[in-house]
PASEBA-1860 file (N, C-alpha, C; in nm, 3 decimals):
! residues 300
1> MRKSLNIL> -8.243/-1.876/-0.978/-8.085/-1.863/-1.073/-7.935/-1.867/-0.965 ~ -7.890/-1.990/-1.065/-7.759/-2.092/-0.942/-7.650/-2.036/-1.016 ~ -7.594/-2.006/-0.933/-7.349/-2.014/-0.937/-7.287/-2.052/-0.891 ~ -7.213/-2.111/-0.947/-7.174/-2.169/-0.912/-7.016/-2.138/-0.822 ~ -6.976/-2.074/-0.774/-6.838/-1.956/-0.660/-6.760/-2.067/-0.581 ~ -6.615/-1.964/-0.534/-6.536/-2.075/-0.456/-6.561/-1.977/-0.362 ~ -6.520/-2.053/-0.227/-6.612/-1.903/-0.109/-6.502/-1.977/0.006 ~ -6.402/-1.875/0.053/-6.316/-1.910/0.202/-6.321/-1.868/0.264
9> LAAGLLSV> -6.378/-1.872/0.408/-6.357/-1.839/0.520/-6.218/-1.836/0.545 ~ -6.148/-1.720/0.678/-6.094/-1.798/0.726/-6.093/-1.840/0.883 ~ -5.987/-1.990/0.903/-5.967/-2.022/1.023/-5.960/-1.893/1.131 ~ -6.058/-1.938/1.269/-6.052/-1.815/1.367/-6.198/-1.741/1.325 ~ -6.167/-1.744/1.250/-6.310/-1.624/1.210/-6.430/-1.672/1.256 ~ -6.447/-1.789/1.201/-6.552/-1.878/1.152/-6.552/-1.984/1.218 ~ -6.462/-2.044/1.234/-6.431/-2.153/1.295/-6.447/-2.179/1.461 ~ -6.529/-2.204/1.516/-6.494/-2.216/1.661/-6.400/-2.263/1.761
17> AACSQKPV> -6.344/-2.386/1.655/-6.206/-2.490/1.690/-6.120/-2.361/1.700 ~ -6.080/-2.295/1.638/-6.012/-2.212/1.579/-5.929/-2.122/1.711 ~ -6.049/-2.166/1.813/-6.037/-2.017/1.905/-5.855/-2.065/1.989 ~ -5.797/-2.212/2.016/-5.706/-2.188/2.074/-5.604/-2.242/2.010 ~ -5.597/-2.225/1.886/-5.492/-2.196/1.798/-5.465/-2.045/1.794 ~ -5.307/-2.040/1.852/-5.242/-1.931/1.805/-5.230/-1.857/1.662 ~ -5.281/-1.648/1.671/-5.311/-1.702/1.531/-5.099/-1.611/1.465 ~ -5.096/-1.627/1.373/-4.967/-1.604/1.229/-4.938/-1.419/1.264
25> TSSVAGAD> -4.870/-1.390/1.248/-4.839/-1.291/1.317/-4.787/-1.207/1.185 ~ -4.805/-1.113/1.127/-4.799/-1.061/1.003/-4.672/-0.994/1.017 ~ -4.592/-1.006/0.897/-4.487/-0.812/0.874/-4.521/-0.652/0.851 ~ -4.502/-0.596/0.832/-4.517/-0.554/0.794/-4.524/-0.525/0.602 ~ -4.414/-0.574/0.565/-4.459/-0.649/0.455/-4.503/-0.758/0.392 ~ -4.563/-0.760/0.492/-4.686/-0.976/0.463/-4.658/-1.010/0.591 ~ -4.747/-1.092/0.542/-4.771/-1.200/0.632/-4.647/-1.342/0.657 ~ -4.625/-1.365/0.753/-4.563/-1.518/0.736/-4.573/-1.636/0.806
33> VADSADAA> -4.574/-1.697/0.664/-4.594/-1.858/0.676/-4.583/-1.994/0.799 ~ -4.696/-2.014/0.848/-4.584/-2.068/0.976/-4.589/-2.205/0.912 ~ -4.539/-2.261/0.964/-4.505/-2.410/0.949/-4.618/-2.520/0.904 ~ -4.739/-2.496/1.081/-4.845/-2.552/1.010/-4.979/-2.541/0.911 ~ -4.897/-2.392/0.882/-5.008/-2.415/0.743/-4.949/-2.470/0.615 ~ -4.812/-2.563/0.612/-4.816/-2.634/0.544/-4.862/-2.795/0.509 ~ -4.976/-2.785/0.535/-5.076/-2.908/0.534/-5.189/-2.857/0.445 ~ -5.177/-2.716/0.430/-5.249/-2.663/0.313/-5.161/-2.713/0.164
41> PKSLVDET> -5.282/-2.662/0.108/-5.208/-2.708/-0.078/-5.148/-2.574/-0.083 ~ -5.017/-2.583/-0.130/-4.971/-2.466/-0.165/-5.060/-2.380/-0.226 ~ -5.053/-2.387/-0.336/-5.163/-2.242/-0.430/-5.237/-2.159/-0.325 ~ -5.326/-2.288/-0.220/-5.394/-2.200/-0.130/-5.280/-2.137/-0.061 ~ -5.232/-2.160/-0.017/-5.131/-2.092/0.102/-5.043/-1.987/0.011 ~ -5.020/-1.938/-0.117/-4.951/-1.859/-0.172/-5.062/-1.753/-0.247 ~ -5.241/-1.822/-0.258/-5.323/-1.721/-0.251/-5.307/-1.661/-0.186 ~ -5.304/-1.662/-0.071/-5.351/-1.612/0.059/-5.270/-1.560/0.114
49> MAWREGRV> -5.134/-1.569/0.146/-5.051/-1.519/0.149/-5.085/-1.340/0.015 ~ -5.072/-1.424/-0.035/-5.045/-1.268/-0.199/-5.151/-1.177/-0.134 ~ -5.275/-1.275/-0.099/-5.406/-1.134/-0.059/-5.346/-1.039/0.047 ~ -5.252/-1.179/0.134/-5.261/-1.040/0.300/-5.182/-0.981/0.250 ~ -5.052/-1.022/0.171/-4.988/-0.922/0.118/-5.054/-0.758/0.044 ~ -5.108/-0.795/0.007/-5.130/-0.656/-0.099/-5.283/-0.596/-0.004 ~ -5.328/-0.658/0.119/-5.383/-0.577/0.218/-5.344/-0.533/0.333 ~ -5.205/-0.555/0.344/-5.116/-0.452/0.432/-5.098/-0.374/0.318
57> ERLKRTNG> -5.081/-0.351/0.180/-5.044/-0.236/0.135/-5.132/-0.149/0.089 ~ -5.295/-0.205/0.090/-5.345/-0.099/0.095/-5.286/0.031/0.194 ~ -5.361/-0.081/0.352/-5.364/0.057/0.433/-5.254/0.071/0.484 ~ -5.175/0.059/0.413/-5.056/0.144/0.420/-5.070/0.284/0.338 ~ -5.127/0.269/0.245/-5.102/0.407/0.153/-5.139/0.557/0.244 ~ -5.088/0.639/0.237/-5.094/0.751/0.260/-5.259/0.826/0.266 ~ -5.333/0.723/0.156/-5.483/0.750/0.159/-5.528/0.639/0.298 ~ -5.519/0.526/0.294/-5.544/0.426/0.339/-5.629/0.501/0.445
65> WLSLVGLH> -5.695/0.331/0.545/-5.791/0.350/0.618/-5.699/0.345/0.824 ~ -5.557/0.386/0.751/-5.482/0.355/0.893/-5.467/0.503/0.898 ~ -5.493/0.586/0.790/-5.454/0.733/0.819/-5.570/0.819/0.829 ~ -5.734/0.728/0.864/-5.794/0.761/0.911/-5.754/0.826/1.061 ~ -5.813/0.982/1.083/-5.780/1.030/1.216/-5.893/1.123/1.282 ~ -6.040/1.148/1.196/-6.125/1.178/1.261/-6.236/1.203/1.161 ~ -6.388/1.201/1.182/-6.478/1.162/1.125/-6.548/1.371/1.216 ~ -6.628/1.402/1.150/-6.679/1.497/1.173/-6.846/1.521/1.164
73> WLEPGDHS> -6.920/1.485/1.238/-7.107/1.556/1.097/-7.104/1.696/1.068 ~ -7.152/1.795/0.999/-7.186/1.861/1.014/-7.361/1.906/1.059 ~ -7.366/1.970/1.075/-7.481/2.061/1.084/-7.511/2.180/0.973 ~ -7.659/2.225/0.973/-7.657/2.333/0.874/-7.624/2.414/0.945 ~ -7.594/2.478/0.849/-7.480/2.662/0.848/-7.377/2.654/0.831 ~ -7.295/2.798/0.893/-7.199/2.822/0.897/-7.108/2.841/0.986 ~ -7.000/2.671/0.990/-6.966/2.704/1.062/-6.763/2.737/0.992 ~ -6.713/2.797/1.175/-6.552/2.792/1.133/-6.468/2.669/1.134
81> LGSADDND> -6.342/2.648/1.061/-6.292/2.511/1.036/-6.159/2.537/1.065 ~ -6.106/2.427/1.117/-5.955/2.419/1.150/-5.880/2.363/1.233 ~ -5.841/2.355/1.291/-5.767/2.246/1.351/-5.729/2.379/1.534 ~ -5.758/2.475/1.537/-5.728/2.596/1.681/-5.871/2.530/1.779 ~ -5.846/2.598/1.867/-5.956/2.526/1.952/-6.091/2.654/1.933 ~ -6.057/2.730/1.866/-6.187/2.834/1.831/-6.267/2.801/1.721 ~ -6.274/2.706/1.601/-6.355/2.692/1.515/-6.435/2.580/1.579 ~ -6.555/2.600/1.539/-6.666/2.530/1.515/-6.666/2.430/1.497
89> VQLTTGPA> -6.593/2.339/1.468/-6.597/2.213/1.380/-6.425/2.188/1.361 ~ -6.377/2.186/1.488/-6.159/2.134/1.498/-6.170/1.991/1.510 ~ -6.073/2.017/1.317/-6.005/1.856/1.333/-5.863/1.889/1.361 ~ -5.830/1.797/1.403/-5.685/1.681/1.472/-5.594/1.748/1.405 ~ -5.607/1.695/1.250/-5.462/1.811/1.223/-5.536/1.925/1.079 ~ -5.352/1.954/1.054/-5.420/2.045/0.953/-5.416/2.208/1.029 ~ -5.401/2.314/0.904/-5.385/2.476/0.929/-5.490/2.490/1.119 ~ -5.459/2.570/1.196/-5.541/2.649/1.330/-5.687/2.685/1.217
97> HIGRIRLA> -5.646/2.795/1.098/-5.821/2.825/1.077/-5.774/2.779/0.894 ~ -5.849/2.675/0.843/-5.917/2.644/0.710/-6.020/2.725/0.650 ~ -6.057/2.753/0.673/-6.172/2.850/0.680/-6.315/2.833/0.718 ~ -6.413/2.880/0.622/-6.528/2.821/0.674/-6.619/2.722/0.590 ~ -6.655/2.629/0.700/-6.803/2.580/0.579/-6.931/2.550/0.569 ~ -6.984/2.518/0.524/-7.113/2.555/0.501/-7.231/2.485/0.455 ~ -7.300/2.389/0.525/-7.401/2.321/0.438/-7.574/2.377/0.479 ~ -7.613/2.370/0.343/-7.705/2.440/0.350/-7.765/2.332/0.218
105> DGKVTLTP> -7.876/2.303/0.214/-7.961/2.270/0.078/-7.908/2.099/0.032 ~ -7.864/2.047/0.186/-7.770/1.928/0.117/-7.682/1.937/0.039 ~ -7.556/2.123/0.075/-7.504/2.103/-0.026/-7.400/2.144/0.082 ~ -7.227/2.095/0.013/-7.155/2.186/0.103/-7.034/2.303/0.044 ~ -7.017/2.375/0.119/-6.903/2.438/0.076/-6.811/2.517/0.142 ~ -6.723/2.485/0.076/-6.585/2.536/0.183/-6.596/2.715/0.097 ~ -6.528/2.757/0.124/-6.456/2.904/0.151/-6.336/2.931/0.282 ~ -6.230/2.909/0.179/-6.120/2.862/0.193/-6.012/2.978/0.263
113> QAEAGITV> -5.957/3.024/0.416/-5.890/3.162/0.385/-5.726/3.075/0.278 ~ -5.704/3.237/0.195/-5.627/3.185/0.137/-5.435/3.160/0.152 ~ -5.366/3.169/0.321/-5.323/3.173/0.357/-5.243/3.016/0.449 ~ -5.426/2.935/0.429/-5.451/2.848/0.462/-5.362/2.722/0.391 ~ -5.345/2.728/0.242/-5.276/2.633/0.144/-5.313/2.576/0.121 ~ -5.424/2.601/0.150/-5.548/2.376/0.023/-5.497/2.383/-0.035 ~ -5.575/2.303/-0.085/-5.609/2.282/-0.280/-5.719/2.177/-0.293 ~ -5.771/2.144/-0.336/-5.957/2.093/-0.400/-5.870/2.045/-0.498
121> DGMTPDGP> -5.898/1.922/-0.484/-5.824/1.831/-0.569/-5.727/1.861/-0.735 ~ -5.691/1.922/-0.593/-5.517/2.010/-0.685/-5.520/2.160/-0.719 ~ -5.625/2.153/-0.752/-5.610/2.291/-0.778/-5.577/2.349/-0.616 ~ -5.553/2.559/-0.652/-5.606/2.615/-0.556/-5.719/2.727/-0.547 ~ -5.872/2.704/-0.471/-5.926/2.748/-0.460/-5.898/2.924/-0.442 ~ -5.933/2.947/-0.601/-5.995/3.069/-0.528/-6.106/3.183/-0.447 ~ -6.169/3.140/-0.426/-6.274/3.109/-0.358/-6.341/3.011/-0.297 ~ -6.560/3.077/-0.235/-6.569/2.944/-0.227/-6.604/2.866/-0.318
129> VELAPDSS> -6.611/2.706/-0.315/-6.600/2.589/-0.386/-6.728/2.432/-0.350 ~ -6.801/2.490/-0.428/-6.859/2.328/-0.332/-6.816/2.179/-0.379 ~ -6.822/2.164/-0.239/-6.731/2.023/-0.251/-6.876/1.930/-0.266 ~ -6.804/1.743/-0.393/-6.908/1.679/-0.376/-6.870/1.530/-0.316 ~ -6.978/1.459/-0.215/-7.025/1.435/-0.119/-7.005/1.247/-0.186 ~ -6.866/1.197/-0.184/-6.909/1.004/-0.205/-7.031/0.966/-0.257 ~ -7.116/1.020/-0.188/-7.195/0.908/-0.272/-7.207/0.954/-0.464 ~ -7.142/1.072/-0.472/-7.119/1.120/-0.587/-7.053/1.052/-0.713
137> GTPSQVAF> -6.965/0.963/-0.645/-6.902/0.899/-0.702/-6.727/0.945/-0.724 ~ -6.781/0.999/-0.715/-6.629/1.145/-0.730/-6.646/1.227/-0.623 ~ -6.560/1.232/-0.524/-6.579/1.311/-0.412/-6.518/1.437/-0.406 ~ -6.466/1.545/-0.418/-6.355/1.656/-0.407/-6.256/1.604/-0.291 ~ -6.105/1.589/-0.350/-6.041/1.596/-0.280/-5.951/1.694/-0.152 ~ -5.997/1.708/-0.042/-5.939/1.885/0.026/-5.793/1.838/0.018 ~ -5.669/1.911/0.044/-5.574/1.820/0.123/-5.520/1.989/0.162 ~ -5.434/1.993/0.249/-5.356/2.073/0.340/-5.240/1.980/0.363
145> DGQEAGFT> -5.081/2.077/0.448/-5.003/2.004/0.529/-4.947/1.919/0.422 ~ -4.886/2.037/0.242/-4.778/1.957/0.275/-4.903/1.795/0.129 ~ -5.060/1.811/0.138/-5.087/1.746/0.044/-5.076/1.606/0.135 ~ -5.009/1.536/0.222/-5.003/1.509/0.319/-5.137/1.494/0.384 ~ -5.211/1.515/0.460/-5.354/1.540/0.479/-5.481/1.632/0.420 ~ -5.600/1.602/0.440/-5.719/1.601/0.429/-5.815/1.585/0.436 ~ -5.916/1.631/0.303/-6.036/1.563/0.438/-6.162/1.478/0.318 ~ -6.261/1.448/0.282/-6.315/1.395/0.182/-6.480/1.450/0.237
153> VIERSGRL> -6.591/1.529/0.237/-6.717/1.482/0.248/-6.789/1.385/0.196 ~ -6.830/1.326/0.337/-6.944/1.124/0.274/-7.034/1.220/0.322 ~ -7.131/1.097/0.264/-7.313/1.070/0.267/-7.316/0.957/0.307 ~ -7.400/0.971/0.482/-7.463/0.869/0.518/-7.644/0.778/0.550 ~ -7.681/0.826/0.552/-7.866/0.816/0.574/-7.877/0.968/0.531 ~ -7.828/1.037/0.443/-7.862/1.184/0.451/-7.805/1.228/0.505 ~ -7.657/1.166/0.606/-7.587/1.334/0.688/-7.475/1.304/0.583 ~ -7.451/1.435/0.640/-7.319/1.441/0.551/-7.158/1.521/0.677
161> GLRVKDAE> -7.009/1.476/0.638/-6.946/1.482/0.700/-6.780/1.444/0.655 ~ -6.684/1.561/0.720/-6.612/1.520/0.646/-6.497/1.415/0.763 ~ -6.428/1.276/0.634/-6.362/1.284/0.649/-6.207/1.291/0.699 ~ -6.166/1.311/0.774/-6.021/1.322/0.752/-5.925/1.218/0.791 ~ -5.824/1.227/0.726/-5.745/1.144/0.658/-5.576/1.226/0.697 ~ -5.481/1.153/0.719/-5.366/1.269/0.783/-5.263/1.107/0.760 ~ -5.106/1.175/0.665/-5.046/0.992/0.625/-4.945/0.974/0.745 ~ -4.943/1.102/0.833/-4.831/1.080/0.929/-4.964/1.047/1.113
169> AKTRTGFL> -4.991/1.001/1.064/-5.131/0.956/1.167/-5.034/0.837/1.250 ~ -5.020/0.808/1.388/-4.962/0.745/1.473/-4.963/0.596/1.435 ~ -5.142/0.590/1.358/-5.195/0.412/1.344/-5.115/0.389/1.218 ~ -5.087/0.499/1.129/-4.996/0.415/1.044/-4.862/0.418/1.018 ~ -4.717/0.566/1.091/-4.676/0.544/1.062/-4.649/0.460/1.202 ~ -4.701/0.379/1.288/-4.658/0.287/1.374/-4.741/0.099/1.370 ~ -4.790/0.118/1.209/-4.881/-0.022/1.183/-4.729/-0.129/1.237 ~ -4.769/-0.244/1.248/-4.696/-0.328/1.311/-4.681/-0.436/1.227
177> GIDYFDVT> -4.839/-0.466/1.138/-4.921/-0.508/1.113/-4.995/-0.581/1.122 ~ -5.068/-0.748/1.041/-5.133/-0.784/1.099/-5.157/-0.927/1.173 ~ -5.171/-0.993/1.308/-5.235/-1.103/1.335/-5.327/-1.175/1.210 ~ -5.269/-1.308/1.227/-5.345/-1.423/1.143/-5.396/-1.543/1.186 ~ -5.493/-1.613/1.164/-5.433/-1.738/1.188/-5.466/-1.837/0.997 ~ -5.364/-1.923/1.062/-5.272/-2.107/1.005/-5.383/-2.087/0.914 ~ -5.353/-2.089/0.699/-5.449/-2.120/0.633/-5.468/-2.255/0.652 ~ -5.580/-2.251/0.701/-5.685/-2.421/0.723/-5.764/-2.472/0.615
185> PEWRFDAR> -5.724/-2.610/0.480/-5.803/-2.582/0.359/-5.951/-2.613/0.412 ~ -5.980/-2.636/0.501/-6.170/-2.755/0.498/-6.219/-2.601/0.548 ~ -6.145/-2.468/0.524/-6.265/-2.352/0.564/-6.246/-2.287/0.437 ~ -6.302/-2.394/0.349/-6.250/-2.329/0.188/-6.375/-2.385/0.167 ~ -6.499/-2.372/0.112/-6.577/-2.411/0.046/-6.628/-2.399/-0.092 ~ -6.686/-2.491/-0.162/-6.727/-2.415/-0.352/-6.927/-2.429/-0.281 ~ -6.913/-2.329/-0.276/-7.101/-2.247/-0.295/-7.147/-2.231/-0.408 ~ -7.267/-2.229/-0.364/-7.380/-2.187/-0.514/-7.490/-2.050/-0.451
193> FEAHPPGQ> -7.454/-1.951/-0.542/-7.568/-1.875/-0.562/-7.675/-1.863/-0.575 ~ -7.771/-1.878/-0.528/-7.896/-1.879/-0.504/-8.004/-1.715/-0.544 ~ -8.036/-1.654/-0.628/-8.071/-1.528/-0.681/-8.198/-1.477/-0.656 ~ -8.258/-1.370/-0.577/-8.309/-1.312/-0.540/-8.394/-1.250/-0.623 ~ -8.537/-1.222/-0.621/-8.641/-1.103/-0.712/-8.522/-1.040/-0.747 ~ -8.492/-0.972/-0.895/-8.430/-0.844/-0.902/-8.531/-0.720/-0.797 ~ -8.412/-0.656/-0.754/-8.423/-0.538/-0.654/-8.440/-0.531/-0.510 ~ -8.446/-0.657/-0.479/-8.512/-0.681/-0.319/-8.404/-0.681/-0.276
201> TIKIASVI> -8.390/-0.609/-0.142/-8.331/-0.519/-0.100/-8.351/-0.555/0.090 ~ -8.266/-0.524/0.166/-8.234/-0.608/0.282/-8.213/-0.445/0.439 ~ -8.249/-0.469/0.474/-8.277/-0.361/0.572/-8.087/-0.421/0.698 ~ -8.049/-0.268/0.644/-7.907/-0.270/0.739/-7.854/-0.181/0.824 ~ -7.852/-0.214/0.960/-7.876/-0.119/1.030/-7.727/-0.045/1.066 ~ -7.762/0.023/1.065/-7.593/0.124/1.094/-7.539/0.194/1.223 ~ -7.390/0.267/1.230/-7.389/0.281/1.393/-7.440/0.440/1.408 ~ -7.493/0.459/1.335/-7.476/0.597/1.360/-7.680/0.589/1.374
209> NTLDDMAN> -7.730/0.484/1.346/-7.901/0.420/1.429/-7.963/0.486/1.295 ~ -8.006/0.439/1.190/-8.036/0.446/1.101/-8.012/0.288/1.065 ~ -8.124/0.233/0.978/-8.214/0.169/0.882/-8.195/0.154/0.736 ~ -8.081/0.121/0.637/-7.997/0.172/0.513/-8.089/0.033/0.439 ~ -8.178/0.051/0.295/-8.148/-0.069/0.205/-8.073/-0.055/0.126 ~ -7.994/-0.210/0.139/-7.933/-0.224/0.050/-7.925/-0.351/-0.055 ~ -7.967/-0.317/-0.129/-7.947/-0.401/-0.290/-7.865/-0.542/-0.245 ~ -7.951/-0.668/-0.234/-7.975/-0.785/-0.189/-7.999/-0.868/-0.285
217> PGRVIFTK> -7.908/-0.928/-0.388/-7.932/-1.009/-0.504/-7.958/-1.114/-0.470 ~ -7.888/-1.194/-0.336/-7.938/-1.345/-0.322/-7.850/-1.402/-0.189 ~ -7.843/-1.504/-0.182/-7.757/-1.550/-0.092/-7.677/-1.668/-0.128 ~ -7.563/-1.703/-0.065/-7.467/-1.820/-0.146/-7.480/-1.950/0.011 ~ -7.507/-2.025/-0.103/-7.510/-2.184/0.024/-7.380/-2.294/0.000 ~ -7.359/-2.309/0.081/-7.248/-2.401/0.140/-7.266/-2.496/0.222 ~ -7.235/-2.612/0.260/-7.198/-2.737/0.318/-7.114/-2.765/0.435 ~ -7.142/-2.772/0.565/-6.970/-2.777/0.685/-7.009/-2.876/0.769
225> DGQEYSLE> -6.926/-2.947/0.730/-6.961/-3.083/0.837/-7.137/-3.213/0.829 ~ -7.172/-3.162/0.688/-7.269/-3.231/0.648/-7.450/-3.130/0.695 ~ -7.439/-3.034/0.701/-7.500/-2.906/0.741/-7.493/-2.786/0.618 ~ -7.628/-2.759/0.562/-7.594/-2.647/0.494/-7.624/-2.492/0.542 ~ -7.572/-2.434/0.507/-7.550/-2.273/0.574/-7.596/-2.185/0.436 ~ -7.611/-2.050/0.441/-7.695/-1.995/0.355/-7.564/-1.813/0.444 ~ -7.589/-1.753/0.394/-7.548/-1.646/0.389/-7.586/-1.491/0.287 ~ -7.695/-1.458/0.296/-7.766/-1.379/0.205/-7.596/-1.261/0.206
233> AVDEGDGE> -7.628/-1.201/0.092/-7.510/-1.132/-0.011/-7.627/-0.994/-0.035 ~ -7.454/-0.860/-0.014/-7.529/-0.723/-0.010/-7.414/-0.726/-0.155 ~ -7.459/-0.601/-0.204/-7.432/-0.542/-0.340/-7.417/-0.382/-0.296 ~ -7.271/-0.299/-0.304/-7.246/-0.186/-0.288/-7.212/-0.142/-0.388 ~ -7.222/-0.244/-0.574/-7.246/-0.107/-0.616/-7.139/-0.162/-0.694 ~ -6.968/-0.205/-0.614/-6.867/-0.243/-0.713/-6.847/-0.387/-0.786 ~ -6.929/-0.441/-0.829/-6.993/-0.523/-0.911/-6.915/-0.685/-0.845 ~ -6.922/-0.685/-0.679/-6.884/-0.743/-0.642/-6.990/-0.762/-0.513
241> LFLIFADR> -6.966/-0.918/-0.451/-7.085/-0.943/-0.310/-6.988/-0.907/-0.160 ~ -7.082/-0.860/-0.138/-7.001/-0.883/0.036/-7.150/-0.985/0.118 ~ -7.018/-0.995/0.163/-7.088/-1.157/0.218/-7.041/-1.060/0.392 ~ -7.138/-1.083/0.530/-7.034/-1.034/0.623/-7.126/-1.170/0.807 ~ -6.969/-1.219/0.797/-7.055/-1.307/0.945/-6.962/-1.309/1.058 ~ -7.039/-1.346/1.135/-6.973/-1.343/1.313/-6.894/-1.490/1.392 ~ -6.874/-1.513/1.486/-6.929/-1.642/1.577/-6.830/-1.613/1.674 ~ -6.846/-1.713/1.759/-6.818/-1.612/1.992/-6.677/-1.633/1.922
249> TSGKTTYG> -6.579/-1.588/1.835/-6.452/-1.617/1.876/-6.403/-1.432/1.872 ~ -6.540/-1.398/1.817/-6.530/-1.276/1.796/-6.573/-1.168/1.959 ~ -6.420/-1.049/1.934/-6.405/-0.967/2.028/-6.265/-1.066/2.185 ~ -6.230/-1.134/2.097/-6.178/-1.242/2.108/-6.027/-1.283/2.087 ~ -6.014/-1.383/1.954/-5.924/-1.397/1.888/-5.944/-1.355/1.775 ~ -6.053/-1.259/1.765/-6.037/-1.181/1.655/-6.063/-1.011/1.644 ~ -6.120/-0.994/1.554/-6.203/-0.808/1.512/-6.284/-0.796/1.612 ~ -6.253/-0.685/1.774/-6.374/-0.694/1.851/-6.495/-0.677/1.805
257> PGVSSTRT> -6.548/-0.634/1.745/-6.710/-0.540/1.725/-6.738/-0.699/1.595 ~ -6.710/-0.808/1.579/-6.694/-0.931/1.518/-6.750/-0.923/1.394 ~ -6.602/-0.947/1.297/-6.679/-0.922/1.176/-6.577/-0.990/1.138 ~ -6.577/-1.048/1.031/-6.519/-1.088/0.909/-6.692/-1.065/0.775 ~ -6.589/-1.010/0.652/-6.582/-0.977/0.532/-6.564/-1.021/0.439 ~ -6.674/-1.132/0.326/-6.587/-1.108/0.233/-6.605/-1.115/0.123 ~ -6.552/-1.107/-0.003/-6.618/-1.063/-0.213/-6.586/-1.121/-0.260 ~ -6.662/-1.178/-0.346/-6.672/-1.210/-0.481/-6.766/-1.181/-0.539
265> SGRGRSTR> -6.755/-1.214/-0.735/-6.798/-1.183/-0.780/-6.846/-1.291/-0.881 ~ -6.893/-1.381/-0.746/-7.019/-1.486/-0.835/-6.982/-1.549/-0.952 ~ -6.822/-1.521/-0.955/-6.781/-1.609/-1.121/-6.714/-1.707/-1.122 ~ -6.752/-1.767/-1.014/-6.617/-1.851/-0.973/-6.435/-1.834/-0.981 ~ -6.456/-1.661/-0.911/-6.318/-1.603/-0.818/-6.339/-1.610/-0.666 ~ -6.252/-1.716/-0.632/-6.228/-1.719/-0.504/-6.263/-1.603/-0.419 ~ -6.289/-1.616/-0.303/-6.264/-1.510/-0.260/-6.222/-1.532/-0.101 ~ -6.202/-1.435/-0.016/-6.148/-1.464/0.116/-6.198/-1.364/0.205
273> SSTSTRPT> -6.165/-1.357/0.374/-6.221/-1.322/0.496/-6.110/-1.182/0.487 ~ -6.106/-1.075/0.536/-6.089/-0.996/0.641/-6.134/-0.958/0.705 ~ -6.114/-0.926/0.803/-6.127/-0.818/0.857/-6.192/-0.706/0.856 ~ -6.281/-0.592/0.918/-6.335/-0.500/0.864/-6.409/-0.400/1.009 ~ -6.491/-0.303/0.916/-6.579/-0.227/1.049/-6.682/-0.257/1.030 ~ -6.809/-0.389/0.994/-6.880/-0.376/0.971/-6.927/-0.524/1.034 ~ -6.987/-0.508/1.133/-7.078/-0.628/1.194/-7.166/-0.659/1.233 ~ -7.288/-0.706/1.208/-7.194/-0.867/1.158/-7.398/-0.955/1.151
281> TRLVPSTS> -7.305/-1.080/1.038/-7.424/-1.161/0.965/-7.360/-1.241/1.034 ~ -7.465/-1.342/1.161/-7.452/-1.510/1.152/-7.492/-1.597/1.080 ~ -7.426/-1.751/1.066/-7.475/-1.796/0.945/-7.586/-1.863/1.058 ~ -7.662/-1.828/0.944/-7.802/-1.951/0.967/-7.828/-2.076/0.881 ~ -7.883/-2.186/0.885/-7.929/-2.330/0.776/-8.000/-2.228/0.687 ~ -8.015/-2.266/0.581/-8.038/-2.229/0.453/-8.150/-2.278/0.467 ~ -8.248/-2.335/0.534/-8.399/-2.430/0.493/-8.432/-2.325/0.647 ~ -8.403/-2.240/0.670/-8.440/-2.100/0.816/-8.539/-2.029/0.680
289> TRPVRCRR> -8.623/-1.948/0.772/-8.716/-1.807/0.669/-8.604/-1.682/0.716 ~ -8.594/-1.676/0.847/-8.542/-1.624/0.903/-8.460/-1.566/0.867 ~ -8.483/-1.437/0.785/-8.327/-1.331/0.720/-8.236/-1.293/0.838 ~ -8.095/-1.266/0.764/-8.004/-1.260/0.816/-7.981/-1.098/0.811 ~ -7.996/-1.019/0.871/-8.020/-0.862/0.905/-7.884/-0.759/0.972 ~ -7.818/-0.792/1.054/-7.769/-0.719/1.102/-7.690/-0.669/1.107 ~ -7.640/-0.563/1.018/-7.477/-0.534/1.108/-7.503/-0.311/1.096 ~ -7.361/-0.340/1.129/-7.323/-0.197/1.138/-7.235/-0.175/0.994
297> RRIA> -7.286/-0.069/0.940/-7.192/-0.005/0.767/-7.058/0.062/0.906 ~ -6.946/0.083/0.780/-6.869/0.138/0.853/-6.931/0.266/0.790 ~ -6.880/0.367/0.860/-6.914/0.465/0.817/-6.776/0.574/0.806 ~ -6.684/0.568/0.884/-6.517/0.690/0.912/-6.507/0.622/0.746
END
């Protein structure tokens, strides 16, 4: 099965030649268009700049990634929880003593102290409450400090932990923007999607030293300078494909762990590259039989 799609790989993330280019600095409200970007078609520039501005806005949300302040893996048993030093699980924000949190039989139960003033899914609990993890599709939202901070339970490879966010985190309040390279039309490709047999998976290495089976519905194939390349696609269940790649700019002029991610619906929609916390897939010729499998999953 083959589908045509359009794929855009950001210059400087994939291009070795881009190592010598100076990145463009974006403002908090969005990215400034460099004069050199005028060489790219206006529609491409406008589309890319709109995506960059949208990305900044998503990051700046009160519950966006800039508000992330902690990740605490839970051990089986009953634990005290709060920001004070005497807690078994000490958070970097929130009430000094939130209450007790228990992990047993794969379930997380929170027993809050009344004076902690927390809410769970907008309601004030009057006793123990079981917290749904993100793997359920609708994770419980625990909030405190006037709803400006809180946590959710996440599940990764059978482990359960608390992902803590705070809208007043310095990473959010002090955010100045993102540096980008100029929009470069030669790094936008018409690619084709080749489907794998239904149910195929691919082993993905995580930062918590596990190998997870991820749905691998197919690969995306494109040509650059007469050479055909392919990227293995991962389906994370959101109706889009996720592609991961890195190059020799990683850790120098692009994100340290060496990451760029591209999302596409595979239905002719333009795709874009963005830095994330997911290293790394290499570009390999499409004639290669060696699978592209190395990636660390975002766990925070």
